[in-house]
C-alpha positions, -999 to +999 in steps of 0.1 A: +000+000+000+015+034-010+010+067+007-021+074-013-038+043+000-031+054+036-050+086+032-080+089+053-115+093+039-149+097+054-184+107+043-209+133+053-225+112+081-211+078+075-180+059+064-157+055+041-148+025+025-113+032+014-088+054+031-068+082+015-046+103+038-057+139+044-091+136+027-125+131+041-162+133+031-178+156+056-204+141+077-220+169+097-255+180+087-247+216+096-222+219+068-226+216+031-223+181+016-189+177+001-157+158-001-133+176+021-102+172+042-106+157+076-108+191+090-112+198+127-098+197+161-106+175+191-096+183+226-069+161+238-032+160+242-013+181+217+014+165+196+049+175+205+055+182+168+029+210+168+043+245+171+034+266+201+002+285+196-020+306+219-042+284+241-076+279+227-102+300+244-075+327+253-087+363+251-068+396+253-056+404+287-046+369+296-080+357+308-093+325+294-128+315+282-142+280+280-123+256+258-137+253+223-133+228+194-140+256+169-112+277+154-115+315+158-117+330+132-132+300+112-107+284+089-115+283+052-108+248+038-119+256+003-095+260-026-097+297-020-084+293+015-048+302+025-024+273+029-015+263+064+015+281+079+023+251+101+046+223+091+022+200+108-014+209+101-028+222+134-062+207+127-050+171+129-044+163+165-022+135+179-035+118+210-009+091+212+027+097+199+025+065+179+003+083+154+031+107+145+047+079+124+016+076+103+010+112+093+025+133+065+034+165+083+035+188+053+003+176+037-023+203+044-060+197+047-079+206+015-115+203+003-117+185-031-153+189-041-188+198-029-222+190-043-234+156-031-267+151-012-254+122+008-218+111+001-209+075+010-186+047+002-153+063-010-129+038-026-094+045-039-083+029-072-045+027-070-041+016-106-063+043-121-053+070-096-089+080-089-114+081-061-149+068-066-178+073-042-216+071-040-241+100-039-270+078-027-301+101-031-289+113-065-286+077-076-251+081-089-214+074-084-188+101-088-151+100-096-122+124-087-091+122-109-058+127-091-040+142-122-062+173-126-087+172-097-117+169-121-149+154-107-174+138-130-203+113-129-189+078-130-220+057-130-257+067-132-280+052-123-261+034-095-292+017-080-286+039-049-253+023-042-237+028-008-204+011+000-177+006-027-144-012-027-119-029-051-110-065-049-075-080-053-079-081-091-089-044-093-126-050-099-151-026-083-176-040-058-207-020-050-234-025-024-268-014-039-297-003-018-324-002-045-318-036-059-308-051-025-277-067-038-239-067-041-225-064-076-190-067-091-180-047-121-157-068-143-127-056-161-144-060-195-172-036-184-199-062-176-215-065-141-219-097-120-245-101-093-226-114-063-256-118-040-292-107-038-308-133-016-301-157+012-319-190+011-344-175-013-351-144+008-341-110-005-314-091+012-322-059+031-299-033+017-262-043+016-241-015+030-204-021+030-181-049+017-145-060+021-126-084-002-104-113+009-074-126-010-091-160-013-117-143-036-144-142-011-164-110-003-176-102+032-205-077+035-230-062+059-268-061+054-285-035+076-319-020+066-310+016+059-319+015+022-355+007+031-366+043+026-373+066-003-343+088+003-317+060+001-335+033-019-370+021-017-394+012+012-410-022+014-440-032-006-473-025+012-474-045+045-436-048+048-419-038+080-408-004+066-442+003+050-468-015+073-497+007+064-489+008+027-489+046+026-456+048+008-454+041-029-421+022-035-425+027-072-420+064-071-392+075-094-385+039-105-387+026-141-418+008-154-419-028-144-401-022-111-413-047-085-410-038-048-404-065-022-408-068+015-380-072+041-375-108+050-342-111+068-326-099+100-295-077+098-266-101+093-230-101+081-224-125+051-195-142+035-198-149-003-175-177-015-162-178-051-181-211-054-213-191-051-220-202-015-234-175+008-232-180+046-240-159+076-209-152+096-223-127+122-259-126+133-281-097+143-280-110+179-242-107+179-239-073+161-273-055+155-275-033+124-240-040+111-226-012+090-188-008+083-167-039+079-130-046+074-104-073+076-070-068+093-039-068+070-032-105+078-070-114+075-069-128+110-093-102+125-127-091+113-141-057+125-178-048+123-195-016+132-229-017+149-249+015+142-284+027+152-318+014+147-329+013+110-361+013+091-383-017+100-362-028+130-381-042+159-352-044+183-332-015+199-306-013+171-269-009+177-251+015+200-224+029+177-197+005+187-170-015+169-166-053+175-137-075+165-136-113+159-109-138+154-109-154+119-100-191+118-083-210+090-117-222+080-131-186+079-151-194+111-153-165+135-147-167+173-138-147+203-160-117+198-149-086+217-159-050+220-130-032+201-141+003+212-172+022+222-159+051+201-160+076+230-133+102+226-126+129+251-160+121+266-178+126+233-195+098+214-179+097+180-205+075+162-188+052+137-200+041+103-172+031+079-136+021+085-104+007+069-071-006+082-037+007+073-008-017+067+001-015+104-034-026+115-045+008+128-083+013+123-092+046+106-129+052+113-155+079+105-170+099+133-205+113+136-206+133+169-239+149+162-241+184+177-205+181+190-194+192+156-157+196+166-156+158+169-172+148+136-147+136+111-122+108+115-107+089+145-078+065+144-075+035+167-045+013+174-049-025+169-055-027+206-084-003+204-067+028+219-073+062+203-043+075+185-057+106+167-088+126+162-095+151+134-129+165+130-150+184+104-161+218+114-158+254+103-161+244+067-166+273+043-173+275+006 
């Protein structure tokens, strides 16, 4: 993995599927939807490499106001903004000194693009030097080219795709909400349906996927696509449309046939033989969302997020769980990896990826604590190493 693949990406509220240092898709509803740098500051210990600056909250005369996670005056992260004057960007904060070896000190935070309604699933293509991501409500995928920074529509319609990734042969894998399936785009331009049902029952709305060197694909299947904004609700009488007041055919082509939710929220493993098996049940990890394998494929990480459309249970709590992966791909030894609480603030996770050292780079949705919405980085032991958050984003 080169330095580009270690960059950190996130989305407006949710995850990232591939990481790309210094870049993020903003997640906070209070800011305009865009792809931006992981801009922000979280309270915590300052890196020794940061230059000395006036204490946050300081006012003339030496008195001090309450600490704030918001830069004053607000920093402009757009292309019009002035470049950082610090060798190490002051809006990326080191919590543990071990993170200093992962950061590129002279890489400033920059916004790349703005204009998505709900940006999800960023995936970096190392061979093509481009970033692809989903704009779910606009039913399209977009692409950013590294050579000239141009952004264009990559695939439309995308069937309200969410998570994207690339397998070990360079083929794009997408999780589609509308069609409730996982697809693979072959190198000749054709598309293959990886999975759309389990034992004859339609999937909910596949969310995120991770490839394995053995050719298998592991993916999560929460219910978040069961709504008009991100996919389509159930047919009348289904759990997301019990009264039949919603018309799931709205905006769909003639002949579209809506279906009803039939399955709990599980994590699946698709084998190249075509076999699909449940590897994590809803009882183990309710509403699974982001998913990743460690660099040696011996650990599987799964994010559990909040209650989704049609859920009858309480939903997840915004936590990350980790499992041991055996030689037979059977999981064991489930543990809570982290509750994603940083500096006393719940940094709700959604998507994540590992770097080559096994550190987990994870999106953060801190709600109204905007200074903590962005990206957190966790060591393989589950300790916070860094926090950088989206806030004060302008034009």
